[in-house]
FILO-680081 format. One record per residue: residue in three letters; x, y, z negated of N, C-alpha, C in turn. Coordinates in steps of 0.1 Angstrom, whole numbers, padded with zeros to 4 digits, always signed. Example, Ala and Ser with C-alpha at 12.3 -4.5 7.8 and 13.67 -1.06 7.14 Angstrom:
ALA+0132-0057-0078+0123-0045-0078+0132-0033-0078SER+0128-0022-0071+0137-0011-0071+0129+0000-0079
END
This chain:
MET-0514-0493+0086-0502-0494+0095-0492-0484+0092SER-0479-0487+0092-0468-0478+0088-0467-0467+0099LYS-0463-0455+0094-0461-0444+0103-0448-0446+0111ARG-0447-0441+0123-0435-0441+0131-0427-0428+0128HIS-0415-0430+0123-0407-0418+0119-0397-0415+0129ARG-0395-0401+0131-0385-0396+0140-0372-0395+0133LEU-0362-0402+0138-0349-0403+0131-0338-0397+0139ALA-0329-0391+0132-0316-0386+0139-0304-0393+0132LEU-0294-0396+0140-0282-0402+0135-0271-0392+0135ALA-0265-0389+0124-0254-0379+0123-0241-0387+0121GLY-0233-0387+0131-0220-0394+0130-0220-0406+0140CYS-0213-0404+0151-0213-0414+0162-0200-0421+0164GLY-0193-0423+0153-0181-0431+0153-0185-0446+0152GLY-0175-0454+0147-0177-0468+0147-0189-0472+0138MET-0190-0466+0126-0200-0469+0117-0214-0464+0122GLY-0214-0453+0129-0226-0449+0136-0231-0459+0146ARG-0222-0465+0153-0226-0476+0163-0232-0488+0155ARG-0226-0491+0144-0230-0502+0135-0245-0499+0130HIS-0247-0487+0126-0260-0484+0121-0271-0485+0132LEU-0267-0481+0144-0276-0482+0155-0281-0496+0157ARG-0272-0506+0155-0276-0520+0156-0285-0524+0145GLY-0283-0518+0133-0292-0520+0122-0306-0516+0126TYR-0308-0504+0133-0321-0500+0137-0327-0510+0146ARG-0319-0516+0155-0325-0526+0164-0330-0538+0156THR-0322-0542+0146-0327-0553+0137-0340-0550+0130LEU-0341-0537+0126-0354-0533+0120-0365-0534+0130GLU-0363-0530+0142-0373-0531+0152-0377-0546+0155ASP-0368-0555+0153-0371-0569+0155-0380-0574+0144PHE-0378-0570+0132-0386-0575+0120-0398-0566+0117GLU-0397-0553+0119-0408-0544+0115-0409-0534+0127PRO-0414-0538+0138-0414-0529+0150-0423-0517+0148GLY-0418-0506+0155-0426-0494+0155-0424-0484+0143ARG-0414-0487+0135-0413-0478+0123-0404-0466+0126ILE-0395-0466+0135-0387-0455+0138-0386-0452+0153GLU-0383-0439+0156-0380-0435+0170-0367-0427+0169VAL-0356-0431+0175-0344-0424+0175-0344-0413+0184VAL-0346-0400+0179-0348-0389+0187-0336-0380+0189ALA-0325-0382+0181-0313-0374+0182-0301-0381+0177VAL-0290-0379+0183-0277-0383+0178-0268-0371+0178ILE-0260-0370+0167-0252-0358+0164-0238-0361+0161ASP-0229-0354+0168-0215-0356+0165-0208-0344+0171PRO-0198-0338+0164-0191-0326+0169-0183-0330+0182GLU-0180-0342+0184-0174-0347+0196-0184-0352+0205LEU-0188-0344+0215-0199-0348+0224-0198-0361+0231GLU-0185-0365+0234-0183-0377+0242-0188-0389+0233ARG-0186-0388+0220-0191-0399+0211-0206-0399+0211ALA-0212-0387+0210-0226-0386+0209-0233-0391+0222GLU-0227-0388+0233-0232-0392+0246-0231-0408+0247PHE-0220-0413+0243-0219-0428+0243-0229-0435+0235VAL-0231-0430+0223-0241-0436+0214-0255-0434+0219ALA-0257-0423+0225-0271-0420+0231-0273-0431+0241GLY-0263-0434+0249-0265-0444+0259-0267-0458+0253GLU-0261-0461+0242-0263-0474+0236-0278-0474+0230ALA-0282-0463+0224-0296-0462+0219-0306-0464+0230GLU-0303-0459+0242-0312-0460+0253-0313-0475+0257SER-0301-0482+0257-0301-0496+0261-0309-0505+0251PHE-0309-0501+0239-0316-0508+0228-0331-0506+0228PHE-0334-0493+0229-0348-0489+0227-0356-0484+0239GLY-0349-0481+0250-0356-0477+0262-0356-0462+0264ASP-0355-0454+0253-0355-0439+0254-0342-0434+0250ARG-0337-0424+0257-0324-0418+0254-0326-0406+0244PRO-0320-0406+0232-0321-0395+0223-0314-0383+0228GLN-0318-0371+0223-0311-0359+0226-0297-0359+0219VAL-0288-0352+0224-0274-0351+0219-0271-0337+0214TYR-0266-0337+0202-0263-0324+0196-0249-0324+0189ARG-0243-0312+0187-0230-0311+0180-0232-0310+0165SER-0244-0305+0160-0246-0303+0146-0260-0305+0143LEU-0263-0307+0130-0276-0309+0125-0285-0297+0127GLU-0279-0285+0125-0286-0272+0128-0291-0272+0142ASP-0283-0276+0151-0287-0276+0165-0298-0286+0168ALA-0297-0297+0161-0307-0308+0163-0320-0303+0157ILE-0320-0297+0146-0333-0292+0140-0339-0281+0148ALA-0331-0273+0154-0336-0262+0162-0342-0268+0175GLY-0335-0278+0180-0339-0284+0193-0350-0295+0192SER-0351-0300+0180-0361-0311+0178-0366-0309+0163SER-0375-0300+0162-0380-0296+0148-0387-0307+0141GLU-0391-0318+0148-0399-0328+0142-0390-0340+0136ILE-0377-0338+0134-0369-0348+0128-0374-0350+0114GLU-0377-0362+0110-0381-0365+0096-0371-0372+0088VAL-0362-0380+0094-0353-0388+0087-0339-0386+0093LEU-0329-0385+0085-0315-0383+0089-0307-0395+0083ASP-0299-0401+0092-0290-0412+0088-0276-0406+0089ILE-0269-0404+0077-0256-0397+0077-0245-0408+0077VAL-0238-0408+0088-0227-0418+0089-0214-0410+0094ALA-0213-0398+0089-0202-0389+0092-0191-0392+0082ALA-0179-0385+0084-0168-0386+0074-0173-0381+0061ALA-0168-0387+0050-0173-0385+0037-0173-0370+0033SER-0163-0363+0038-0162-0348+0034-0174-0340+0039ALA-0181-0345+0049-0192-0338+0055-0206-0342+0049HIS-0206-0352+0040-0219-0357+0035-0227-0346+0028HIS-0220-0339+0018-0228-0330+0010-0234-0319+0018SER-0226-0313+0027-0231-0302+0035-0242-0306+0044ILE-0241-0318+0051-0251-0322+0060-0264-0326+0052ALA-0262-0333+0041-0274-0337+0033-0281-0324+0028SER-0274-0314+0024-0280-0302+0019-0288-0295+0029ILE-0283-0294+0041-0290-0288+0053-0303-0296+0055ALA-0302-0309+0055-0313-0318+0057-0324-0315+0047ALA-0320-0315+0034-0330-0312+0024-0337-0299+0025GLU-0329-0289+0028-0335-0275+0030-0345-0275+0041ASN-0344-0284+0051-0354-0285+0062-0364-0296+0060GLY-0365-0301+0048-0375-0311+0045-0373-0325+0051VAL-0360-0328+0055-0356-0340+0061-0351-0350+0051HIS-0357-0362+0051-0352-0373+0042-0339-0379+0047VAL-0331-0384+0038-0318-0388+0041-0314-0403+0036LEU-0308-0410+0046-0301-0422+0042-0286-0419+0044CYS-0278-0420+0034-0264-0416+0034-0255-0428+0032GLU-0245-0430+0042-0235-0440+0040-0227-0438+0027LYS-0222-0449+0022-0213-0447+0011-0199-0443+0016PRO-0190-0437+0008-0194-0432-0005-0203-0420-0004MET-0211-0418-0014-0221-0407-0013-0214-0394-0010ALA-0203-0391-0016-0195-0379-0013-0181-0382-0019PRO-0171-0373-0016-0157-0375-0021-0155-0372-0035THR-0164-0364-0041-0163-0361-0055-0176-0361-0062VAL-0176-0361-0075-0188-0361-0083-0195-0348-0081ALA-0188-0337-0081-0195-0324-0079-0202-0324-0065ALA-0196-0329-0055-0203-0330-0042-0216-0338-0043CYS-0215-0349-0050-0227-0358-0052-0238-0350-0059ARG-0234-0343-0070-0244-0335-0077-0251-0324-0068ALA-0243-0318-0059-0249-0309-0050-0259-0315-0041MET-0256-0327-0036-0266-0335-0028-0279-0338-0036GLN-0277-0343-0048-0288-0346-0057-0296-0334-0060ALA-0290-0323-0063-0298-0311-0066-0306-0306-0054ALA-0300-0307-0042-0307-0302-0030-0319-0311-0027ALA-0318-0324-0029-0329-0333-0027-0340-0330-0037GLN-0336-0328-0050-0346-0326-0060-0353-0312-0058GLN-0346-0302-0054-0352-0289-0052-0362-0289-0041HIS-0359-0296-0030-0368-0296-0018-0377-0308-0017GLY-0377-0317-0027-0386-0328-0027-0384-0338-0017THR-0372-0340-0012-0369-0350-0002-0363-0363-0009VAL-0364-0374-0001-0358-0386-0006-0343-0387-0001LEU-0335-0391-0010-0321-0393-0007-0317-0407-0012SER-0313-0416-0002-0310-0430-0005-0295-0432-0001VAL-0287-0439-0008-0274-0442-0005-0273-0456+0000ALA-0266-0458+0011-0265-0471+0018-0255-0480+0011GLU-0257-0484-0001-0248-0493-0008-0254-0507-0006ASN-0246-0515+0002-0252-0528+0007-0248-0540-0001TYR-0236-0540-0008-0231-0553-0014-0242-0559-0023ARG-0248-0551-0032-0258-0557-0041-0270-0563-0035ARG-0273-0559-0022-0285-0564-0015-0283-0577-0009ASP-0271-0582-0008-0268-0595-0003-0276-0606-0011PRO-0283-0615-0005-0290-0625-0013-0282-0632-0023ILE-0269-0634-0020-0260-0641-0030-0257-0632-0042SER-0256-0619-0039-0254-0610-0050-0267-0610-0059ARG-0278-0611-0053-0291-0611-0061-0291-0623-0070LEU-0287-0635-0064-0287-0647-0072-0277-0646-0084ALA-0265-0640-0081-0255-0638-0091-0260-0630-0103GLN-0267-0619-0099-0273-0610-0110-0283-0617-0118ALA-0292-0625-0111-0302-0633-0119-0296-0643-0128LEU-0285-0650-0123-0279-0660-0132-0272-0653-0144LEU-0266-0642-0142-0259-0635-0153-0270-0630-0163GLU-0281-0625-0158-0291-0619-0167-0298-0631-0175ALA-0298-0643-0169-0304-0654-0175-0295-0661-0185GLY-0282-0656-0186-0273-0662-0195-0267-0675-0190ALA-0266-0677-0177-0261-0689-0172-0246-0692-0176ILE-0239-0682-0178-0225-0684-0183-0223-0678-0197GLY-0234-0676-0204-0234-0669-0217-0232-0654-0216ASP-0226-0649-0227-0223-0634-0227-0211-0631-0218ILE-0213-0621-0210-0201-0617-0202-0190-0612-0210ARG-0178-0617-0208-0166-0613-0215-0156-0606-0207THR-0154-0611-0195-0143-0605-0186-0148-0604-0172VAL-0145-0593-0165-0147-0591-0151-0134-0589-0144LEU-0131-0598-0135-0118-0596-0127-0122-0593-0113ASP-0117-0582-0108-0120-0578-0094-0107-0574-0087PHE-0102-0583-0079-0088-0581-0073-0090-0581-0058ALA-0084-0571-0051-0083-0571-0037-0070-0565-0033ALA-0063-0571-0023-0050-0566-0019-0048-0569-0004GLY-0042-0560+0003-0039-0563+0017-0039-0550+0026GLY-0034-0551+0038-0035-0540+0047-0021-0535+0051GLY-0011-0536+0042+0002-0530+0046+0001-0516+0049ARG+0008-0512+0060+0008-0498+0064-0001-0496+0077SER-0008-0507+0080-0017-0506+0092-0029-0497+0089ALA-0035-0491+0099-0047-0483+0098-0058-0491+0106SER-0070-0492+0101-0080-0501+0107-0092-0494+0112ALA-0093-0481+0109-0105-0473+0113-0101-0458+0114GLY-0110-0449+0114-0107-0435+0115-0097-0430+0105GLY-0088-0422+0108-0078-0417+0099-0082-0409+0088TRP-0095-0404+0088-0100-0396+0077-0099-0402+0064GLN-0101-0416+0064-0102-0423+0051-0089-0423+0043TYR-0078-0419+0049-0066-0419+0041-0063-0405+0035LEU-0072-0396+0036-0070-0382+0032-0077-0379+0019ARG-0070-0372+0010-0075-0369-0003-0089-0361-0003LYS-0090-0352+0006-0102-0344+0007-0114-0352+0011GLN-0111-0364+0017-0122-0373+0021-0125-0383+0010GLY-0118-0383-0001-0120-0392-0012-0109-0403-0012GLY-0103-0406-0001-0092-0416+0000-0097-0429+0003SER-0088-0438+0006-0091-0452+0011-0097-0460-0001ILE-0092-0458-0013-0097-0466-0024-0112-0463-0026LEU-0116-0450-0026-0130-0446-0027-0138-0452-0015GLU-0133-0450-0003-0140-0454+0009-0146-0468+0008SER-0138-0478+0004-0143-0491+0003-0144-0496-0012GLY-0137-0490-0021-0138-0494-0035-0150-0490-0042VAL-0158-0481-0036-0170-0477-0042-0180-0489-0041HIS-0178-0498-0032-0186-0510-0032-0184-0518-0045ASN-0171-0520-0048-0167-0527-0059-0172-0521-0072ALA-0171-0508-0073-0176-0501-0085-0191-0503-0087ASP-0199-0502-0076-0213-0505-0077-0216-0519-0081MET-0209-0529-0076-0211-0543-0079-0207-0546-0094GLN-0196-0540-0098-0192-0542-0112-0203-0538-0122MET-0209-0526-0119-0220-0521-0128-0233-0528-0126TYR-0236-0532-0113-0248-0540-0110-0248-0553-0118LEU-0236-0560-0118-0236-0573-0124-0232-0573-0139ALA-0224-0564-0144-0219-0564-0158-0224-0552-0166GLY-0232-0543-0160-0237-0532-0168-0229-0519-0168PRO-0233-0509-0174-0226-0496-0175-0212-0497-0180VAL-0204-0488-0176-0190-0488-0181-0189-0476-0190ASN-0182-0478-0202-0180-0468-0212-0168-0459-0209GLN-0156-0466-0207-0144-0459-0205-0134-0467-0196VAL-0124-0460-0192-0115-0465-0181-0101-0460-0184THR-0092-0469-0182-0077-0466-0182-0072-0470-0168GLY-0067-0460-0160-0063-0463-0147-0050-0457-0143LYS-0044-0463-0132-0032-0458-0126-0033-0459-0111VAL-0031-0448-0104-0031-0448-0090-0018-0443-0084ARG-0015-0448-0072-0002-0444-0065-0005-0444-0050LEU+0003-0435-0044+0004-0435-0029+0017-0443-0025GLN+0015-0454-0018+0026-0462-0014+0030-0460+0000GLU+0020-0459+0009+0023-0457+0023+0019-0443+0027SER+0028-0434+0029+0025-0420+0033+0021-0419+0048GLU+0024-0429+0056+0020-0429+0070+0012-0442+0073ARG+0002-0441+0080-0006-0453+0085-0005-0454+0100ILE-0003-0466+0104+0001-0469+0118-0012-0474+0126PHE-0016-0467+0136-0026-0472+0145-0021-0479+0157LYS-0009-0474+0162-0004-0480+0174-0001-0495+0172GLY-0007-0503+0181-0005-0517+0181-0013-0524+0171THR-0022-0517+0163-0031-0523+0153-0045-0525+0159ARG-0050-0536+0156-0064-0539+0160-0073-0532+0150VAL-0082-0523+0155-0091-0515+0147-0103-0524+0144LYS-0111-0520+0133-0123-0527+0130-0133-0527+0141GLY-0142-0537+0141-0152-0537+0151-0160-0524+0151PHE-0166-0521+0163-0174-0509+0165-0165-0496+0166HIS-0153-0497+0161-0143-0486+0163-0135-0487+0176ASP-0137-0499+0183-0128-0502+0194-0130-0492+0205HIS-0142-0487+0207-0144-0478+0219-0136-0465+0217TYR-0133-0462+0204-0126-0449+0202-0111-0451+0199ALA-0106-0463+0199-0092-0465+0195-0082-0457+0203HIS-0085-0454+0216-0076-0447+0224-0075-0432+0220THR-0084-0428+0211-0083-0414+0207-0076-0412+0194TYR-0072-0423+0187-0066-0423+0174-0051-0420+0176PRO-0045-0413+0167-0030-0410+0168-0022-0423+0166ASP-0010-0423+0171-0001-0435+0168+0001-0436+0153VAL+0003-0425+0146+0006-0425+0132-0003-0414+0125GLN-0009-0418+0114-0018-0410+0106-0011-0407+0092ALA-0009-0394+0089-0004-0391+0076-0014-0394+0066ALA-0010-0398+0054-0019-0402+0043-0014-0394+0030ASP-0024-0388+0023-0020-0381+0011-0029-0386-0001ALA-0037-0396+0001-0045-0401-0010-0039-0415-0015PRO-0041-0418-0028-0036-0430-0033-0041-0442-0026ASP-0033-0453-0024-0037-0465-0018-0036-0477-0027LEU-0032-0474-0040-0031-0485-0050-0037-0480-0063MET-0046-0489-0068-0052-0485-0081-0053-0498-0090MET-0049-0496-0102-0050-0507-0112-0057-0500-0124ALA-0068-0507-0129-0076-0501-0140-0081-0512-0149THR-0083-0508-0162-0089-0516-0172-0102-0509-0175LEU-0113-0516-0175-0127-0510-0177-0132-0516-0190GLU-0139-0508-0198-0146-0513-0210-0161-0510-0208PHE-0168-0521-0207-0183-0520-0205-0190-0517-0218GLU-0202-0512-0216-0211-0509-0228-0213-0522-0236SER-0213-0533-0229-0216-0546-0236-0204-0551-0244ASP-0192-0544-0243-0180-0547-0249-0172-0557-0240ALA-0177-0561-0229-0169-0569-0219-0158-0560-0214LEU-0147-0566-0210-0136-0559-0204-0134-0563-0189GLY-0130-0553-0181-0128-0556-0167-0114-0552-0163GLN-0108-0560-0154-0095-0557-0148-0097-0555-0133TRP-0093-0543-0128-0096-0540-0114-0083-0536-0107LEU-0080-0544-0097-0068-0541-0088-0073-0539-0074TYR-0070-0528-0069-0073-0525-0055-0060-0519-0048ASP-0054-0528-0040-0042-0524-0033-0044-0524-0018LYS-0046-0512-0012-0049-0511+0002-0036-0510+0010ALA-0024-0512+0004-0012-0512+0011-0003-0524+0008ALA-0009-0535+0003-0002-0547+0000+0003-0553+0013HIS+0015-0557+0014+0020-0564+0026+0018-0579+0024GLY+0018-0586+0036+0015-0601+0035+0000-0604+0038PRO-0004-0616+0036-0017-0620+0039-0028-0614+0030GLY-0024-0610+0018-0034-0604+0009-0043-0615+0003PHE-0053-0610-0005-0063-0619-0011-0074-0611-0017ARG-0085-0618-0020-0097-0611-0026-0102-0621-0036ARG-0106-0616-0048-0112-0624-0058-0121-0615-0067PHE-0133-0620-0070-0142-0614-0079-0148-0625-0088THR-0143-0625-0101-0147-0636-0110-0152-0630-0123ILE-0163-0635-0128-0168-0631-0141-0168-0643-0151PHE-0161-0641-0162-0160-0651-0172-0170-0648-0184GLY-0177-0658-0188-0186-0656-0200-0183-0665-0211SER-0191-0665-0221-0188-0673-0233-0191-0688-0231ASP-0198-0691-0220-0201-0705-0217-0198-0709-0202GLY-0190-0701-0195-0188-0705-0181-0182-0694-0173GLN-0182-0696-0160-0175-0687-0150-0183-0686-0137ILE-0183-0675-0131-0189-0673-0117-0179-0667-0108ASP-0176-0673-0097-0168-0667-0086-0177-0663-0075LEU-0176-0650-0072-0184-0645-0061-0177-0645-0048PRO-0183-0650-0037-0177-0650-0024-0177-0636-0018SER-0170-0634-0006-0171-0622+0001-0186-0620+0005VAL-0190-0608+0004-0204-0605+0008-0206-0606+0023ARG-0219-0608+0026-0224-0609+0040-0218-0621+0048THR-0213-0631+0040-0208-0643+0047-0218-0655+0045GLY-0227-0654+0036-0237-0664+0033-0231-0676+0025GLN-0218-0675+0021-0212-0685+0014-0217-0685-0001PRO-0217-0697-0007-0223-0698-0021-0214-0693-0032LEU-0220-0690-0043-0213-0688-0055-0206-0700-0060ARG-0196-0699-0068-0190-0710-0075-0193-0708-0090LEU-0201-0717-0095-0205-0715-0109-0200-0727-0117PHE-0193-0724-0128-0188-0735-0137-0195-0732-0151ARG-0199-0743-0157-0204-0742-0171-0197-0752-0180ASP-0196-0749-0193-0189-0758-0202-0196-0771-0203ASP-0209-0772-0201-0217-0784-0202-0218-0792-0189TYR-0210-0788-0179-0211-0795-0166-0197-0797-0161ASP-0195-0809-0155-0182-0813-0150-0181-0808-0135GLY-0173-0798-0132-0172-0794-0118-0180-0782-0115VAL-0182-0779-0102-0189-0768-0097-0204-0772-0095LEU-0213-0764-0100-0227-0766-0098-0231-0764-0083ASP-0239-0773-0078-0243-0771-0064-0255-0761-0064GLY-0260-0758-0052-0270-0748-0051-0283-0751-0058ASN-0287-0763-0057-0300-0767-0064-0298-0766-0079ASP-0287-0770-0084-0284-0769-0099-0284-0755-0103MET-0278-0746-0095-0278-0732-0099-0292-0726-0099LEU-0300-0729-0089-0313-0724-0088-0322-0729-0099ALA-0319-0741-0104-0327-0747-0115-0325-0739-0128LEU-0313-0732-0129-0311-0724-0141-0319-0711-0141VAL-0324-0707-0130-0332-0694-0129-0345-0698-0121PRO-0354-0705-0128-0367-0709-0122-0376-0698-0117ASP-0374-0686-0123-0382-0675-0119-0376-0666-0108PHE-0364-0669-0104-0357-0661-0094-0364-0662-0081SER-0366-0651-0075-0371-0650-0061-0367-0637-0055LEU-0363-0638-0042-0359-0626-0035-0372-0618-0032ASP-0371-0605-0031-0382-0597-0027-0387-0601-0013ASP-0399-0597-0010-0406-0602+0002-0398-0598+0015ARG-0393-0586+0015-0385-0582+0027-0372-0590+0029THR-0365-0591+0018-0352-0599+0019-0355-0613+0023ALA-0365-0619+0017-0369-0633+0021-0372-0634+0035ARG-0379-0624+0041-0383-0625+0055-0370-0624+0064PHE-0362-0614+0060-0350-0612+0069-0340-0623+0068PHE-0339-0630+0057-0329-0640+0055-0334-0654+0055GLY-0347-0656+0056-0353-0669+0058-0355-0677+0046GLY-0358-0671+0034-0361-0679+0023-0362-0671+0010GLU-0371-0675+0001-0373-0668-0012-0362-0671-0022ARG-0357-0683-0022-0347-0688-0032-0335-0694-0025LEU-0325-0685-0022-0314-0689-0014-0301-0690-0022ALA-0294-0701-0021-0281-0702-0027-0270-0700-0017ARG-0274-0700-0004-0265-0698+0007-0273-0695+0019TYR-0267-0689+0030-0274-0687+0042-0265-0687+0054ASP-0270-0689+0065-0262-0691+0077-0268-0682+0089LEU-0262-0671+0092-0266-0662+0102-0255-0660+0112SER-0258-0654+0124-0248-0652+0134-0237-0643+0129GLU-0225-0649+0130-0213-0642+0125-0214-0638+0111SER-0204-0632+0105-0204-0628+0091-0196-0615+0090GLY-0197-0609+0078-0190-0596+0076-0196-0584+0083VAL-0188-0574+0085-0193-0562+0091-0198-0564+0105GLY-0210-0561+0108-0216-0563+0122-0222-0576+0124GLY-0221-0585+0114-0227-0598+0115-0242-0598+0112GLY-0249-0609+0113-0263-0610+0111-0267-0605+0097GLY-0260-0609+0087-0263-0605+0073-0261-0590+0071ASP-0251-0585+0077-0248-0570+0076-0259-0562+0082LEU-0263-0566+0094-0273-0558+0101-0287-0560+0095ASN-0289-0571+0089-0302-0573+0082-0302-0563+0070ILE-0291-0562+0063-0291-0553+0051-0293-0539+0055LEU-0286-0535+0066-0287-0521+0071-0302-0518+0074ALA-0309-0528+0081-0323-0526+0084-0331-0525+0072MET-0328-0533+0061-0336-0533+0049-0334-0519+0042GLU-0322-0514+0042-0320-0501+0035-0328-0490+0042LEU-0329-0490+0055-0337-0480+0062-0351-0482+0059ALA-0356-0495+0060-0370-0498+0057-0374-0494+0043GLU-0365-0495+0033-0368-0491+0020-0370-0476+0019LEU-0362-0469+0026-0363-0454+0026-0376-0450+0033LEU-0380-0457+0043-0393-0453+0050-0405-0457+0041ASP-0404-0467+0033-0414-0470+0023-0415-0459+0013ALA-0403-0454+0009-0403-0443-0001-0410-0431+0004ILE-0408-0428+0017-0414-0416+0023-0429-0418+0025ASP-0433-0430+0029-0447-0433+0031-0455-0435+0019ASN-0449-0442+0009-0457-0446-0003-0453-0440-0016GLY-0442-0433-0016-0437-0427-0029-0430-0437-0038THR-0426-0449-0032-0419-0459-0040-0404-0455-0042PRO-0398-0459-0052-0384-0455-0054-0374-0463-0046VAL-0363-0457-0043-0352-0464-0036-0343-0470-0047GLU-0337-0481-0044-0329-0488-0054-0316-0480-0057VAL-0309-0475-0047-0297-0468-0049-0299-0454-0044GLY-0304-0446-0054-0306-0431-0051-0294-0423-0055PRO-0296-0410-0057-0285-0401-0060-0278-0404-0072GLU-0285-0408-0083-0278-0411-0096-0269-0424-0094GLU-0275-0434-0088-0267-0446-0087-0255-0444-0077GLY-0257-0437-0067-0246-0434-0058-0235-0426-0064LEU-0239-0416-0073-0230-0408-0080-0222-0416-0090LEU-0229-0425-0097-0222-0433-0107-0211-0442-0101ALA-0213-0447-0089-0203-0455-0083-0191-0447-0079VAL-0193-0435-0074-0182-0425-0071-0175-0422-0084ALA-0183-0419-0094-0177-0415-0107-0168-0426-0113LEU-0171-0438-0111-0163-0449-0117-0149-0449-0110VAL-0149-0448-0096-0137-0448-0089-0129-0435-0093MET-0135-0424-0094-0129-0412-0097-0124-0412-0112ALA-0131-0419-0121-0126-0420-0134-0112-0427-0135CYS-0110-0437-0127-0097-0443-0126-0086-0433-0121HIS-0090-0425-0111-0080-0415-0106-0078-0404-0117GLU-0089-0400-0124-0087-0389-0134-0079-0395-0146SER-0080-0407-0149-0072-0413-0160-0058-0413-0156SER-0055-0416-0144-0041-0416-0139-0035-0402-0140GLU-0043-0392-0136-0039-0378-0135-0036-0373-0150ALA-0046-0377-0159-0045-0372-0173-0036-0380-0181GLY-0033-0392-0177-0024-0401-0185-0030-0405-0198ARG-0044-0408-0198-0051-0412-0210-0063-0420-0206ILE-0069-0426-0217-0082-0432-0215-0093-0421-0212VAL-0101-0424-0202-0112-0415-0198-0125-0421-0201ARG-0134-0413-0207-0148-0418-0209-0156-0414-0196MET-0165-0424-0192-0173-0421-0180-0181-0409-0181GLU-0186-0405-0193-0194-0394-0195-0186-0381-0191GLU-0173-0381-0193-0165-0369-0189-0166-0366-0174VAL-0165-0377-0167-0164-0376-0152-0178-0374-0147VAL-0188-0382-0152-0202-0380-0147-0207-0366-0150GLY-0204-0361-0162-0209-0348-0166-0201-0336-0160GLY-0189-0339-0154-0182-0329-0148-0172-0321-0156SER-0170-0325-0169-0160-0319-0177-0146-0322-0174LEU-0144-0334-0167-0131-0338-0163-0131-0340-0148ASN-0124-0331-0141-0123-0332-0126-0110-0327-0120THR-0099-0329-0128-0086-0324-0124-0082-0330-0111TYR-0083-0343-0109-0079-0349-0097-0088-0345-0086GLN-0101-0345-0088-0111-0342-0078-0110-0328-0073ASN-0105-0319-0081-0106-0304-0078-0098-0301-0066VAL-0088-0309-0062-0080-0307-0050-0090-0308-0038ALA-0098-0318-0038-0108-0320-0027-0119-0310-0029ASN-0124-0307-0041-0134-0297-0043-0130-0283-0037ARG-0118-0279-0039-0113-0266-0034-0113-0267-0018GLU-0108-0277-0013-0107-0278+0002-0121-0278+0008LEU-0131-0284+0001-0144-0285+0007-0153-0273+0003GLY-0147-0264-0005-0155-0252-0009-0166-0255-0019ILE-0164-0265-0027-0174-0269-0037-0171-0262-0050GLU-0180-0255-0056-0178-0248-0069-0181-0258-0080VAL-0172-0258-0090-0174-0266-0102-0174-0258-0115
END
């Protein structure tokens, strides 16, 4: 029987509320694995509110603290920490956790800079704790099928990866921290998902040519509908948030396989916007849907007229099967689509994946099994986004090894200095 772990939640904003609902989903599928004993936020009103939500979900009200140090002093038996604070706080909170023998699940991005990621990795290694990064896009069953199809050569050799997303205008949709350079900026905040998926599906990246710009120096909260789970705090947001981090990025990626990638991420595009993630191969094409929607891939092959349906796609990968936990949570071992309550952030698929991330961390603690997205994988995703920024700053092609190894950090050093990170 699995051990019941004492968990603390650090960060009680909108994403902290979302994670709390992921715990409830885990309790539905694998009851008795966690006990939420503490919630932490420097703004006590937020912590008290989330403590009340936790009590309504689980029956017991967790203790409320302003800091992890206070929580450890007041509840020394904390075993697991879920970090859902602003990105600039991740490295310091994770390091304190490691020093006290506490295992960590950390929301993406792992940290605002590669140096901060390295500090987190070093602390976990030094103290023998598990550090897992909550990178969820790759865990969607449809992403798993896409990876299996690509690995099986369903569209031949990968030649081109196109990842385009644009929209948002000057509106702000969540906490204002994400528009600040010391926090990593809005491109890192959500683009780290894209970076991880590009490497998950097409393999490691060798080098990058990028250009970034700040288009909207002010973000407007007033009159803007904020993202779900942030609604309770909307009244605390300023009417206008100053922004100093780039909100437009265009980059060309060269993968180790010799495939090329074109990446557009425009967080300030006006109008309805759009999203597209397409991979072209020597024998066909795959279009990926938005994650956590359950919508199917669109697969085209030169030897087939039109789009392959789900059964035809699955026939191309006869050995494909989801892992046992994903199959249980999503209702099948070989899924080409799924239908759960709502979609996107906070929907059934999203909360399932949150629960699976936490369950995987608990397995690692209990059994010594590896986590899929650990410190190195989390760091690489941050490094790819930062490589695009460093290329823009340097005005040249940048090799990934320069950014991963820390020899190139000119753009990042603005944040490193503000955060007190030595490089």
